[in-house]
Structures are given as structure tokens and as C-alpha cells.
ROGUSE-239609 format. One record per atom (N, C-alpha, C): x, y, z; residue in three letters. Coordinates in pm, whole numbers, plus 32768, in hexadecimal, padded with zeros to 4 digits. Example, Ala and Ser with C-alpha at 12.3 -4.5 7.8 and 13.67 -1.06 7.14 Angstrom:
<atoms>
85277DC7830CALA/84CE7E3E830CALA/85287EB6830CALA/85057F1F82C4SER/85577F9682CASER/850A80038313SER/
</atoms>
This chain:
<atoms>
7FBB65D02CEBUNK/7FA766522CA8UNK/7F1366692C8CUNK/7ECE66022C57UNK/7E4366132C30UNK/7DEA66352CA7UNK/7DFF65F02D19UNK/7DAD660A2D8FUNK/7DC266992DC0UNK/7E3D66CB2DBAUNK/7E5767552DE3UNK/7E0C67B82D89UNK/7E0667982D07UNK/7DBF67EE2CA9UNK/7D2A67EE2CC6UNK/7CF467772CE1UNK/7C6567682CF9UNK/7C3867BA2D70UNK/7C8967BC2DD9UNK/7C6468012E55UNK/7C9768902E5BUNK/7CD568C02DEFUNK/7D0C69472DEEUNK/7C9B69AD2DF4UNK/7CA56A142E49UNK/7C386A762E59UNK/7C1A6AC52DDAUNK/7C7A6AD22D80UNK/7C646B202D07UNK/7C3E6ACB2C8EUNK/7C1C6A4B2CA7UNK/7C0069F02C37UNK/7B8D6A232BE1UNK/7B236A5B2C24UNK/7AAD6A842BD7UNK/7AC86AFE2B81UNK/7B3A6B402B97UNK/7B5C6BB32B45UNK/7BA56B8E2AC5UNK/7BC56B0D2AB6UNK/7C0D6AE02A40UNK/7BAC6ACB29CCUNK/7BD06AF82955UNK/7B7A6AE828E1UNK/7B6E6A5628BBUNK/7B046A362872UNK/7AEE69AB2846UNK/7B65697927F5UNK/7B9D69CF279EUNK/7C0D69A6274AUNK/7C886986279EUNK/7CA569DE27FEUNK/7D1B69C62853UNK/7D06695028B0UNK/7C89694128E1UNK/7C6968CE2936UNK/7C85684C28EBUNK/7C576848286DUNK/7C6C67D0281BUNK/7D0067BC27FFUNK/7D49682727E5UNK/7DD8681D27C8UNK/7E2367E2283FUNK/7DFE680D28B8UNK/7E3E67D92931UNK/7E296743293DUNK/7DAC67182933UNK/7D90668B294BUNK/7DBC663128D8UNK/7DCB666A2862UNK/7E00661A27F3UNK/7E9666022800UNK/7ED8664F2856UNK/7F696646285FUNK/7F9E661628E6UNK/7F4565F42942UNK/7F7465BC29C1UNK/7F95652829B0UNK/7FEA64F52A07UNK/801164672A01UNK/7FA5640C2A39UNK/7F5164402A94UNK/7EE763EF2ACEUNK/7E7663DB2A6AUNK/7E30636A2A78UNK/7DBA63522A26UNK/7D4463A12A5DUNK/7CEC63D02A04UNK/7C77641E2A2CUNK/7BFE63ED29DFUNK/7B9663C22A28UNK/7B19639629EBUNK/7AA663EA2A1FUNK/7A4C641229C5UNK/79CD644D29EBUNK/796463DF29DFUNK/791C63C62A4CUNK/78C163552A53UNK/783463812A79UNK/77D163342A4EUNK/774763492A7AUNK/771962CC2AC2UNK/76F062DD2B40UNK/76C6626B2B90UNK/7633624B2B73UNK/761761CC2B5DUNK/758E619E2B3EUNK/755661592BBBUNK/74E3618C2BEDUNK/74A361552C64UNK/742661072C3EUNK/740360A32C90UNK/7382605F2C7DUNK/731560A82CCDUNK/729D60742CCEUNK/722D60B82D0FUNK/723F60C22DA6UNK/729060682DDEUNK/72A8606C2E6EUNK/731D60C62E95UNK/735961092E30UNK/73C661642E4CUNK/744E61212E56UNK/745660A62E25UNK/74D6605E2E28UNK/752060722DA4UNK/75A260912DACUNK/75F360A22D33UNK/760760192CF2UNK/75D3600A2C78UNK/75DB5F882C35UNK/763B5F892BBEUNK/766260002B90UNK/76C160072B21UNK/76F860952B16UNK/775B60A52AC2UNK/779C61262AADUNK/77BB61332A18UNK/779961A629DFUNK/77B461BB2950UNK/782A621B293EUNK/788661F628E3UNK/78FA624A28C4UNK/78D062B72863UNK/78E36335288AUNK/78BD63A62837UNK/793463E627F2UNK/79A463ED2838UNK/7A1A643027FFUNK/7A9763FC2844UNK/7B0A640C2802UNK/7B8863DD283AUNK/7BFB642D2800UNK/7C676439284DUNK/7CDF64772817UNK/7D3A640C27DAUNK/7DA06433278EUNK/7DF863D0274EUNK/7E39636F27AFUNK/7E5D639E2827UNK/7E9F63452888UNK/7E4162D428B1UNK/7DC062F428C6UNK/7D5F628E28EBUNK/7D4D6228287CUNK/7D4562582801UNK/7D3561FD278EUNK/7DAE61A22781UNK/7E2561DB2798UNK/7E9F6189278EUNK/7EA4612027FCUNK/7E8B61472879UNK/7E9360E828E7UNK/7E25607F28E2UNK/7DB260A428ABUNK/7D42604628A1UNK/7D485FF42820UNK/7DAD601227CDUNK/7DC25FC7274FUNK/7D495FD026F2UNK/7D14604926E4UNK/7CA7605C2685UNK/7C4660C826B2UNK/7BFB60FE2651UNK/7B996168266DUNK/7B1661272698UNK/7AE5614D270EUNK/7A6A61132744UNK/79F261702734UNK/7A0261D826E5UNK/7999623C26D4UNK/7914620026AEUNK/78A8622026FAUNK/782261EF26DEUNK/78036167271AUNK/7867611C2742UNK/78516097277CUNK/783760A22812UNK/78046035284AUNK/77F0603128DAUNK/785B5FD9291AUNK/78685FE8299EUNK/78CD5F9C29E7UNK/78B35F0629DAUNK/78355EDC29DDUNK/78165E4E29D1UNK/78325E192945UNK/782D5E7028E2UNK/784A5E472859UNK/78DF5E2F2842UNK/79335E7B2887UNK/79C35E70286EUNK/7A075E0728C5UNK/79C45DD82932UNK/7A055D732984UNK/79B45D512A00UNK/79D75CE22A3DUNK/79925CB42AB5UNK/79D35CF32B2FUNK/79B75D732B43UNK/79F85DBE2BAEUNK/79BC5D9D2C37UNK/7A0F5DAE2C9DUNK/79E65D922D25UNK/79755DF02D4EUNK/791A5DC02DA5UNK/78A55E0D2DCDUNK/78C85E8D2E17UNK/793D5E8F2E5AUNK/795C5F082EA7UNK/796F5F822E4FUNK/798D5F702DCEUNK/79995FE32D75UNK/791060262D62UNK/78A85FD42D4DUNK/7821600B2D3CUNK/77F360502DBBUNK/781260122E2EUNK/77EC604E2EAEUNK/783360D32EC3UNK/78B460D82E9EUNK/790161542EADUNK/78C761C32E58UNK/78B061A72DD6UNK/787D620F2D7CUNK/77F2623D2DA7UNK/779D61DF2DD1UNK/771762022DFEUNK/771A62592E7AUNK/777162382ED7UNK/777C62842F54UNK/77A863142F39UNK/780D63242EE2UNK/783F63AA2EC2UNK/77D463FB2E79UNK/778B63BB2E1CUNK/772264012DD2UNK/76B2642F2E2EUNK/769063DE2E94UNK/762364012EF0UNK/764C646B2F55UNK/76C3645B2F8FUNK/76EC64B32FFEUNK/7738652F2FD1UNK/777865262F5EUNK/77CA65952F30UNK/7851659E2F75UNK/787165392FC6UNK/78F16538300EUNK/795664E32FC2UNK/79C565212F9EUNK/7A2D64D92F55UNK/7A6E646C2FABUNK/7A9C64012F69UNK/7ADB63922FB2UNK/7B5863622F67UNK/7BB9633D2FB7UNK/7C3463052F7FUNK/7C37626F2F9CUNK/7C6562202F3BUNK/7C6A618E2F4CUNK/7CE461572F05UNK/7D2B61012F4AUNK/7D9C60B82F11UNK/7D7360262F0CUNK/7D6A5FED2E94UNK/7D345F652E8AUNK/7D675F212E0CUNK/7D555E9C2E08UNK/7D795E502D91UNK/7CFE5E462D38UNK/7D0F5E692CBAUNK/7CA35E612C59UNK/7CB75DE22C06UNK/7C665D7C2C23UNK/7C775CFA2BE2UNK/7C735CFC2B4AUNK/7C065D2F2B0EUNK/7BFF5D302A7BUNK/7C6E5D822A39UNK/7C965DEF2A7BUNK/7D035E402A44UNK/7D8B5E012A5EUNK/7D915DA72AC0UNK/7E0E5D622ADFUNK/7E785DBB2B1BUNK/7E4D5E202B68UNK/7EB15E792BA3UNK/7E7E5EB42C27UNK/7EDC5EDD2C7AUNK/7EBE5F292CF3UNK/7EAF5FBB2CCDUNK/7E4B5FFC2D07UNK/7E3560892CE7UNK/7E2160DA2D67UNK/7E5261542D64UNK/7E3861B72DCDUNK/7DD362182D91UNK/7D5A621F2DC9UNK/7CEE626B2D8BUNK/7CB862D82DE6UNK/7C81633F2DA6UNK/7C3663A72DEDUNK/7BB863C12D9BUNK/7B4463AF2DDBUNK/7AC363C12D97UNK/7A7C64382DD6UNK/7A4364912D83UNK/79FD65072DB7UNK/798565262D5FUNK/792265672D99UNK/78A865892D51UNK/78C065FF2CF4UNK/788065FB2C7FUNK/788B66682C1EUNK/780366AE2C15UNK/77FD672B2C3CUNK/777F67752C3AUNK/772967542CB2UNK/76CF67B12CD3UNK/7679679E2D47UNK/760367432D28UNK/75D667422CACUNK/756566EF2C83UNK/759766772C31UNK/754066122C26UNK/7561659F2BD2UNK/75B965392C1AUNK/75E164D52BD0UNK/762B64652C08UNK/76B564542BCAUNK/76F064C22BA4UNK/777464B92B66UNK/77E464C22BCFUNK/7846646D2BBDUNK/78BD64702C11UNK/7937646A2BB7UNK/79A864932BEDUNK/7A26648A2BA4UNK/7A85642F2BF1UNK/7AD363E62BA9UNK/7B36638A2BE4UNK/7BC163B22BB3UNK/7C1A63CD2C11UNK/7CA663E42BF2UNK/7CF5636E2C2AUNK/7D4A63322BD9UNK/7D9062BB2C09UNK/7E1C62B12BCFUNK/7E7162672C16UNK/7EF562492BE2UNK/7F1661B72BFDUNK/7F65617E2BA4UNK/7F8F60F32BAFUNK/7FFF60E82C17UNK/7FE7609F2C84UNK/804C608E2CEDUNK/80765FFB2CF8UNK/80615FB02C8CUNK/80815F212C8EUNK/81145F092CAEUNK/816C5F572C70UNK/81FC5F442C86UNK/82205F612D17UNK/81E35FC82D51UNK/81FE5FE82DDDUNK/81D05F782E39UNK/815B5F422E1DUNK/81265ED42E6DUNK/817D5E572E60UNK/81B15E402DE7UNK/82075DCC2DD2UNK/82885DDA2E22UNK/82C15E532E25UNK/83395E6B2E74UNK/831F5E582F09UNK/82AD5E8B2F36UNK/828A5E7C2FC4UNK/827B5DE92FE9UNK/823B5D9B2F91UNK/82285D0C2FACUNK/82AE5CC42FACUNK/83055CE82F4EUNK/83895CA82F47UNK/83DC5CC62FC3UNK/83D65D442FF2UNK/84235D693068UNK/83EF5D2030E4UNK/836B5D1230EFUNK/83325CC93160UNK/835B5C37315AUNK/835C5BFF30E0UNK/83865B7430CFUNK/84195B6330F7UNK/846E5BC030C9UNK/84FC5BB930E8UNK/85155BC3317EUNK/84CE5C1E31BFUNK/84E05C2E324FUNK/84BA5BAE3299UNK/844D5B70326FUNK/84205AF332ADUNK/84835A833292UNK/84B55A7C3214UNK/85135A1331F0UNK/85975A23323BUNK/85C75A9F3243UNK/86455AB8328AUNK/86385A96331EUNK/85C45AB53358UNK/85AE5A9633E5UNK/85B159FF33FDUNK/857259B333A4UNK/8571592233B5UNK/85FB58E6339CUNK/8645591E333CUNK/86CC58EC3322UNK/872658FC339CUNK/8713596B33E3UNK/876959873457UNK/8755592134C7UNK/86E758D734C3UNK/86CA5875352BUNK/870257EA350AUNK/873057D7348CUNK/875E57533461UNK/87F6574C3464UNK/882A56D33477UNK/88BB56C4348BUNK/8901567A341AUNK/88BB562933CCUNK/88FD55DA3363UNK/88CF560532D9UNK/892855F23275UNK/8907561431EBUNK/889255C131BBUNK/888C554231E4UNK/882054EA31BAUNK/8799552031EAUNK/8793554C3268UNK/87175585329DUNK/86F056043252UNK/875456583239UNK/873B56D531F1UNK/870856BB3165UNK/874456593120UNK/871A56393097UNK/868A56083093UNK/866655B130F1UNK/85DE557B30F4UNK/857955EA3111UNK/8597563D3175UNK/853D56A83198UNK/8531570E3127UNK/85A5573430ECUNK/85A657963080UNK/855757633009UNK/856D56E52FE4UNK/852356AB2F73UNK/848E56AE2F8AUNK/846356893003UNK/83D456873022UNK/839A57143021UNK/83E15772305EUNK/83B057FC3067UNK/83A6583D2FDEUNK/8412582F2F90UNK/8412586E2F0BUNK/83AA582D2EB2UNK/839F57A82EBBUNK/833A57612E6BUNK/82AF57922E8BUNK/829157A42F0CUNK/820D57D52F34UNK/81F858642F06UNK/826058B72F14UNK/825459442EF0UNK/823F59562E5AUNK/828559052E0BUNK/827A590F2D79UNK/820758BD2D42UNK/81BD58782D9EUNK/814858282D79UNK/816C57B92D17UNK/81DB57732D35UNK/81FE56FC2CE7UNK/81F656842D43UNK/81DA560F2D0AUNK/81C555972D5BUNK/824655642D99UNK/82B6557C2D57UNK/833355452D89UNK/83A455A62D6FUNK/83F455C12DD3UNK/846A56172DC4UNK/84D955D62E15UNK/8532558D2DD2UNK/8597553E2E16UNK/8622555B2DE1UNK/8688554A2E35UNK/871355492E0BUNK/873954B52DFEUNK/874354842D83UNK/874E53F52D6CUNK/87D053BC2D9FUNK/883F53FD2D80UNK/88C253CB2DA8UNK/88FD54292E0FUNK/890D53F82E88UNK/893C544D2EF5UNK/89C454892ED5UNK/8A2054392E9FUNK/8AA6546B2E83UNK/8AA254D92E1AUNK/8A5654C32DACUNK/8A4F55282D42UNK/8A0455A42D70UNK/89A0558E2DC5UNK/894A55FE2DEDUNK/8985564F2E5FUNK/89E856172EA6UNK/8A1956582F1FUNK/8A3E56E92F09UNK/8A8E57042E9FUNK/8AB8578D2E83UNK/8A4457E72E63UNK/89E157B42E16UNK/896E58052DF2UNK/891A58252E6DUNK/890E57C32EC6UNK/88C057DA2F40UNK/890258462F95UNK/8986583C2FA5UNK/89CE589F2FF5UNK/89BE592A2FB7UNK/89CA59322F31UNK/89BA59B32EEEUNK/892E59EA2F04UNK/88C959942EF5UNK/883F59BE2F09UNK/882A59F02F97UNK/885D59A52FF8UNK/884E59CC3083UNK/888F5A53309DUNK/890A5A63306BUNK/89515AE2307EUNK/89065B56303EUNK/88D25B3F2FC4UNK/88875BA92F80UNK/88095BCE2FCDUNK/87C55B693002UNK/874C5B84304FUNK/876B5BD630CCUNK/87D45BAC3114UNK/87FB5BF6318CUNK/88265C83316AUNK/887A5C923100UNK/88AC5D1730DCUNK/883B5D7430B2UNK/87DB5D3F3065UNK/876B5D913039UNK/87195DC130AFUNK/87025D69310FUNK/86B95D903187UNK/87055DFB31D4UNK/878B5DEA31E0UNK/87DC5E4C3229UNK/87DE5ED331E1UNK/87E65ECF315BUNK/87E65F4C310EUNK/87635F973125UNK/86F35F4F3120UNK/86705F903132UNK/86625FCD31BCUNK/86AA5F95321DUNK/86A45FC732A6UNK/8718602532C6UNK/8771603F3263UNK/87E360963277UNK/884B605D32D6UNK/88575FD832DAUNK/88B05F97333BUNK/89215F4732FAUNK/89375F563277UNK/89A65F103238UNK/8A285F523263UNK/8A815F0632A0UNK/8AFB5F3F32DCUNK/8B6D5F423277UNK/8BC55FA73286UNK/8C395FB9322FUNK/8CB55FCD3286UNK/8D265F983255UNK/8DA65FAC3298UNK/8E0A5FDD322FUNK/8E24605F3232UNK/8E77609C31C9UNK/8F0B609231EBUNK/8F5960773183UNK/8FEA60713190UNK/9025608E3106UNK/90A9608C30F9UNK/90E960A03076UNK/90E8601B302AUNK/90BC60212FADUNK/90A55FA62F61UNK/90EA5FAD2ED9UNK/91285F3D2EB2UNK/915F5F2D2E2BUNK/90F35EE72DD8UNK/90AF5F312D81UNK/903E5EFB2D36UNK/906B5E8D2CD6UNK/90DE5E9F2C93UNK/910E5E372C37UNK/91255DB32C81UNK/915E5DBC2CF7UNK/91755D432D46UNK/90F15D022D6FUNK/90905D562D91UNK/900D5D242DB7UNK/8FC95CDD2D42UNK/8FD75D152CCAUNK/8FA05CD62C52UNK/8FDF5C4D2C3CUNK/90625C442C49UNK/90A85BC42C37UNK/90745B5B2C9AUNK/90605B842D16UNK/90305B272D7CUNK/8FA45AF42D5AUNK/8F4A5B4D2D37UNK/8EC15B262D18UNK/8EBA5AD32C98UNK/8F0D5AF72C37UNK/8F0E5AAC2BBAUNK/8F415A1F2BCFUNK/8FA55A112C23UNK/8FDB598C2C41UNK/8F6F59332C80UNK/8F1C596C2CD6UNK/8EB059212D14UNK/8E4758F72CAFUNK/8E27594F2C4FUNK/8DB759352BF6UNK/8DDD58E02B7DUNK/8E6058DC2B59UNK/8E8D588D2AE6UNK/8E6657FA2AF6UNK/8E6B57CA2B73UNK/8E53573B2B8CUNK/8DC157132B73UNK/8D6A57752B67UNK/8CDB57572B5FUNK/8CA257612AD1UNK/8CF657802A6DUNK/8CC0579C29E8UNK/8D1F57722979UNK/8CE757602902UNK/8D385742288BUNK/8D5957C1283DUNK/8D2B5834286BUNK/8D4558B22826UNK/8DDC58D22824UNK/8E04591C27BDUNK/8E8E594E27B2UNK/8E9359DD27E5UNK/8F065A05281BUNK/8F135A8B2852UNK/8F8C5AD32818UNK/8F775B5127F5UNK/8FE35BA627C1UNK/8FF15C1F281CUNK/90685C332852UNK/90815CA328ACUNK/90CF5D102864UNK/909C5D8A286CUNK/90E45E00283BUNK/90ED5E6128B0UNK/91595E5828F8UNK/91655E9D2978UNK/91CF5F0A2973UNK/91A65F832996UNK/92035FF329A4UNK/923A5FF62A33UNK/92AC60352A42UNK/92E1604B2AC9UNK/928760AF2B10UNK/925660892B85UNK/91F860DD2BCEUNK/923061072C54UNK/9209617D2C82UNK/923061A62D0AUNK/91D9615C2D70UNK/9204615A2DECUNK/91B261222E57UNK/9139617D2E6CUNK/90C861412E91UNK/904F618F2EA8UNK/9018616F2F34UNK/8FCC61CD2F69UNK/8F8A61B62FE9UNK/8F06616F2FD0UNK/8EF860F53005UNK/8E8060A62FE9UNK/8E756035304EUNK/8E035FF53050UNK/8DEF5F7A309DUNK/8E0E5F07303FUNK/8E7C5EBE3054UNK/8EA45E562FF5UNK/8E3D5DE52FE6UNK/8DF95DC43054UNK/8D945D59304DUNK/8D1E5D842FF8UNK/8CF25E00300AUNK/8C7E5E302FBDUNK/8CA15E472F2AUNK/8D165E802F0FUNK/8D3D5E942E84UNK/8D555E0C2E40UNK/8D8E5DAE2E8BUNK/8D9D5D272E57UNK/8D165CEA2E35UNK/8CB25D082E87UNK/8C2A5CD92E6EUNK/8BF35D122DEBUNK/8C0F5D922DD1UNK/8BE45DD12D54UNK/8C275D8C2CDDUNK/8CA95D762CE7UNK/8CF35D342C7AUNK/8CB95CA92C60UNK/8CA25C5D2CCAUNK/8C6A5BD62CBAUNK/8BDF5BDC2C7CUNK/8B8C5C3B2CA7UNK/8B055C482C70UNK/8B095C652BDAUNK/8B635CBF2BB1UNK/8B6B5CE12B22UNK/8BA15C6C2AD0UNK/8C035C262B04UNK/8C385BAF2ABEUNK/8BCF5B422AB7UNK/8B885B2A2B24UNK/8B205AC22B27UNK/8AB15AE42AC5UNK/8A8F5B652ABDUNK/8A275B922A61UNK/8A525B7929D0UNK/8AD05B9729B1UNK/8B035B81292AUNK/8B025AEC2906UNK/8B275A992966UNK/8B285A08294FUNK/8A9B59D52938UNK/8A3E5A02298AUNK/89B459CF2984UNK/897159F028FFUNK/898C5A6928CAUNK/89435A972854UNK/89965A9727D4UNK/89FA5A4127CCUNK/8A475A312750UNK/8A5E599D2737UNK/8A75597526B9UNK/8A8358E72698UNK/8AFC58A826DCUNK/8AF358292703UNK/8B6557E2273EUNK/8BDF57E826E2UNK/8C5457FD271CUNK/8CCF580126CEUNK/8CEE5885268CUNK/8C9158E52692UNK/8CA859662651UNK/8D0859BB26A5UNK/8D365A282668UNK/8D9C5A7D26A7UNK/8D5D5AE826FEUNK/8D985AFD2773UNK/8D735B6A27CCUNK/8DEF5BC027E4UNK/8DE15C4127CCUNK/8E525C9C27DDUNK/8E475CEA285EUNK/8EB95CFC28A3UNK/8EBF5D50291AUNK/8F245DBF28FFUNK/8EF75E3B2905UNK/8F4B5EAE28E2UNK/8F505F0F2958UNK/8FC75F3D2979UNK/8FD45FA529DFUNK/9013602029A2UNK/8FE7609629CDUNK/901961152999UNK/902D61782A0AUNK/909261CD29FBUNK/90B062362A5CUNK/909062BC2A1DUNK/903163062A5AUNK/900563862A22UNK/901B63F92A83UNK/9096640F2AABUNK/90C0647F2AFFUNK/9084647B2B8CUNK/900264972B9AUNK/8FC3649C2C1FUNK/8F77641C2C40UNK/8F6F63BE2BE2UNK/8F2263462BFAUNK/8F5B62D12BA9UNK/8F2E625B2BCCUNK/8F5061E52B7CUNK/8ECE61A82B48UNK/8EDB61602AD9UNK/8E6761232A9BUNK/8E8460902A81UNK/8E26603A2AA6UNK/8E315FAA2A8DUNK/8DBA5F802A37UNK/8DD55F3C29C8UNK/8D6B5F11296DUNK/8D715E7B2957UNK/8CFA5E3F294DUNK/8CED5DB0292DUNK/8C9B5DA628ADUNK/8CDB5D712845UNK/8C9D5D6B27C1UNK/8C7F5CDC279BUNK/8C055CC2276EUNK/8BE15C392745UNK/8BB25C3626B5UNK/8BA65BBE267FUNK/8B745BA825F7UNK/8AEC5B6425FFUNK/8A9A5B962658UNK/8A1C5B542676UNK/89A65B842626UNK/89305B762663UNK/88B25B8D261DUNK/888E5C202612UNK/88CC5C732663UNK/88AD5D012660UNK/882D5D2126ACUNK/88175DA126C3UNK/87A55DCF2713UNK/875B5E3B26C4UNK/86D75E3126BDUNK/86885E902671UNK/86905F1C26AFUNK/86725F81265EUNK/8675600A268FUNK/8614601D2704UNK/859F5FE026FBUNK/853D5FEE2767UNK/85705FB127E9UNK/85AD5F3A27DFUNK/85DF5EF62857UNK/86595F3D2893UNK/86A75F81283EUNK/871E5FC52871UNK/86FB603028D7UNK/8684606C28CBUNK/865B60D62926UNK/864060A029B2UNK/8629601D29BEUNK/86015FE52A3FUNK/865D5F772A70UNK/86CB5F602A29UNK/871E5EEB2A46UNK/875C5EEE2AD1UNK/876A5F662B0CUNK/87A45F6F2B93UNK/87395F792C00UNK/86B95F682BD9UNK/864D5F6A2C3BUNK/86495EE72C88UNK/861F5EF02D02UNK/86125E792D57UNK/85A95E1B2D1CUNK/85CC5D9B2D11UNK/85765D2E2CE1UNK/855C5D322C4BUNK/859C5D8D2C02UNK/857D5D942B73UNK/85BD5D202B27UNK/856E5CE02AD0UNK/859F5C762A7AUNK/85815C9D29EBUNK/85E65C9D2994UNK/85D25CBD2908UNK/85785C5628C5UNK/85315C80285CUNK/84D35C262819UNK/85005BFC278EUNK/855B5C482750UNK/85885C2526C9UNK/85D65BA126CCUNK/85C95B542660UNK/86105AD42654UNK/85F65A7726CCUNK/857B5A802703UNK/85555A2A2774UNK/85B15A3A27ECUNK/85E75AB22801UNK/86425AC82871UNK/86015AAD28F8UNK/857A5AC028FDUNK/85385AAB297DUNK/852D5A1729A2UNK/855A59BD2947UNK/8559592E2967UNK/85DE590229A3UNK/8644595A29A2UNK/86C5593929DDUNK/86B8593C2A76UNK/870A58EB2ABCUNK/870158EB2B4EUNK/872959722B88UNK/86F059912BFBUNK/87105A0E2C3FUNK/86925A582C67UNK/86A45ABD2CBCUNK/86315B0B2CEDUNK/863B5B9E2CC7UNK/869C5BC32C72UNK/86A95C4E2C4AUNK/86DF5CA82CB6UNK/87405C742D05UNK/87775CC12D74UNK/88085CEA2D5FUNK/88545C9D2D10UNK/88E45CB42D04UNK/89095D3E2CD4UNK/88CB5D6C2C68UNK/88EE5DF02C31UNK/88BB5E602C8BUNK/884A5E4A2CCAUNK/88175EAD2D29UNK/88795EBF2D9CUNK/88AA5E4F2DD3UNK/890A5E562E41UNK/89895E9C2E14UNK/89B95E7A2D9BUNK/8A335EBA2D66UNK/8A215F512D5EUNK/89AE5F7D2D2DUNK/8995600D2D1FUNK/899160522DA7UNK/895560102E0AUNK/894D604A2E90UNK/89D860552ED0UNK/8A2A5FEE2EBDUNK/8AB25FF02EF4UNK/8B0360602EB4UNK/8AF860702E31UNK/8B4360D82DEDUNK/8B1561632E18UNK/8A9461732E2FUNK/8A6161F32E5DUNK/8A9D62182EE4UNK/8AAB61B52F3CUNK/8AE661CD2FC0UNK/8B7A61F22FB5UNK/8BBB61C92F48UNK/8C4861E92F31UNK/8C5B626B2EE4UNK/8BEE62AF2EC6UNK/8BF7632B2E79UNK/8C0D63122DE5UNK/8BF762972DB9UNK/8C0762742D2CUNK/8B8262522CEDUNK/8B86620F2C7CUNK/8B0B61E92C37UNK/8B2261712BDEUNK/8AB5612F2BBBUNK/8AB860C02B5CUNK/8A7060EC2ADFUNK/8AA560C52A6BUNK/8A6760EC29ECUNK/8A606074298EUNK/8A1660852923UNK/89FF601828C4UNK/89FA604B2835UNK/8A3C600227DBUNK/8A2D6014274BUNK/8A0B5F8C2713UNK/89A25F8426C0UNK/89795F012690UNK/892E5F0C260DUNK/893C5EA425BAUNK/88F05E98253EUNK/88C05E082532UNK/883F5DFA2511UNK/88055D762504UNK/884F5D25249AUNK/88715CA924BDUNK/88B55C502460UNK/89495C642455UNK/897E5CCA2498UNK/8A0E5CE72490UNK/8A535CD42516UNK/8A165D072580UNK/8A525CF82604UNK/8A445D742658UNK/8A7E5D6E26D0UNK/8A715DDC2730UNK/8AF95DFD276EUNK/8B055E7A2799UNK/8B795EA627E6UNK/8B455EE82866UNK/8B5D5EA728D7UNK/8B3C5EE32958UNK/8BBB5F1E2991UNK/8BB35F9929C2UNK/8C285FDE29F7UNK/8C08601C2A7EUNK/8C70602B2AD0UNK/8C60607C2B49UNK/8CD860D82B56UNK/8CBC614D2B8DUNK/8D2661AF2BA6UNK/8D3461C52C3BUNK/8DAF61DC2C65UNK/8DCE61F52CF2UNK/8E2562712CFDUNK/8E0362CF2D55UNK/8E5D63422D68UNK/8EDD63122DADUNK/8F4C63542D8DUNK/8FCB632F2DCCUNK/8FC663452E61UNK/8F9163B82E87UNK/8F8463D82F17UNK/8EF363E42F3BUNK/8EC5638F2F94UNK/8E3A63922FC1UNK/8E2964013026UNK/8DD464653007UNK/8DBD64D43063UNK/8D4D64B030C3UNK/
</atoms>
């Protein structure tokens, strides 16, 4: 938005008050800078003259009056960029990692006024986008290597080494092959499914499905792996059009999530409801709960909650993302109700007839 405003032909007709109002309310950060040159014409520093609220927020403080060298040990290419724009008057766009700021930024720098050495910087934080891109590239590489291996032992060794290297830890091992076997298979399936979803190649086979029966089957499989107690409150449901393997995957993901984030031996409830045109399945736990901030992103790919050290639990933040994508393909949705310290209820709805 900011770059479009900057290059708009009618920009110079905007009053100073309205100009300020616009830039104070855009989501992108905006800095007015003065480039400092040495006697040889080399840009040696940059002074911060003005900033909008977004820039102050993303930079974690007001830099007014300070120089770039005073606020951090920034890479030399920033000084070269600002100096070049101030000398030539030609705006430049740059996508780069800013070390002192600790984030990836997408920037546009342009000269302000015909005289002097002032430039303006418009930027946005793209760290999350870069993280997703890196994760997807990692998954694609990992899935490709997995497809070349034939034994679980080979897959476990390769996966441990790859994940350990990617997460920058010295050791990443599955200590007990028997105990880890199920987790490895789940991880492998999640990695493959996520790659297929991103490429639009996850396959579905729709048929008539008894959801209550599917719940019983998945619950029977998962009971053997946990000390948790289960309470079923099941209504009589009509048959629905769905892919039983994919819906079973959603049920397993929600049950596994409830088990992972609630105390051993606690109660997990499974409730089914019939609402005329759709059915609803809910999984209720007595776990740690999810903060309001995390609830907004809990179905995002690779997202790991941070409250109650949730990011220390095993997993890559793919299960709920996959569940949401599967439900979207079925014309349904996944939802969440949660309170910290009380527990969470994850639900999905399915239309009776898939159009």
C-alpha cells in the first residue's frame, strides 16, 4: 500500500496533515532518513529524522535523532543502498535479512526532495513468510529423500540427522525404535501430506461414511497408546459423503492433540451432534488451554503455541493445519474454544451432502 501511495501521481496534491495521517495509519513501517557522506562521497552513516508508529513498533523503540551505527551493527549494504539512492534519486527495492533487527524485511527506499541527502524507507516484516518458505523447502527435500529409502531404520536415521541439522541442535535421535515407530510414521505422513497440500495434489476418495463408526475405530487404535480416559457422547447421525481415510486422519489428529496437551490420566470427551444440514464432532480436553493470541494462528502451518512451554512438546505444528485443509476440501471447517488453565474444545463440522 505504501509504495503505491509514494508513486501515486497525485501525491504532491495531498496536504501535509493528510499526508501525515496516511503514513501514521499504514501497516508498513516508514522512516525519514538523512544520509551522511564522508569527504570522498561515501555513505558512512544514516540519521533517523522521523518515523510512523508501525516503524517504531517493528523496530521496538523510537530511533529519532539517532544514527544507524548508534542503534546497531548493521550490514554495510544498507549504507551503500541509502547512499546510492540519495546520490542518484532512483528508488530501489530490497528484500534482505536485517541482523540487528532480527527480522527479514521487504524495503523500498526513495529520495525525498531534489536537494539534500534525505531518503525515505518503507518496509514490512516478512520474517514469517520467509520462515514458511524455508520450512516448505525443507519439507520438500525431506520428502524427496524419504521416498528413496526402504526401511524404517534408514528413515529414522536420516530424519533425525536432517531435523537436527535444520533445527541447529547437536543431536536429534529416536532412542527406542519400537516406541518411536508410530511417531516416525506420523511425522513422515504429515510431511508428505503437507507437501501434497502445498502442491494441490492431496488425493480424496469420497464415499458414504458413518462418522460414529469411524470415531470408534480411531478411538480403539489410540486407546492403546495413552493412559487418558475417554467419554463418548454420541448422537445418532446420518451417513455423510466424505473420504473416510482423511476424516479419520482429522479425528486422530484432534485426539492426539488433546492427549499431547493435557495431563496423563485426564478425561477427554468426544461429542457428536446432528444439526439438520450438517454434523459436528468435538474433542474436549482438560489440558493447558490456548491463549487468545495463539488461537488466531493455531491452524497455521508450522505454528507452535508458546504458552505453558507448548513449543517444547514434540511435533512440527502440522497436524491441525492438515486437519483444517482436509475439512476445507469437504466443505466443512475446524473451530476452537479454549481457556488457559481450563482446557480446549476442537470441533469440526461436515455438511450432510457434499456439493
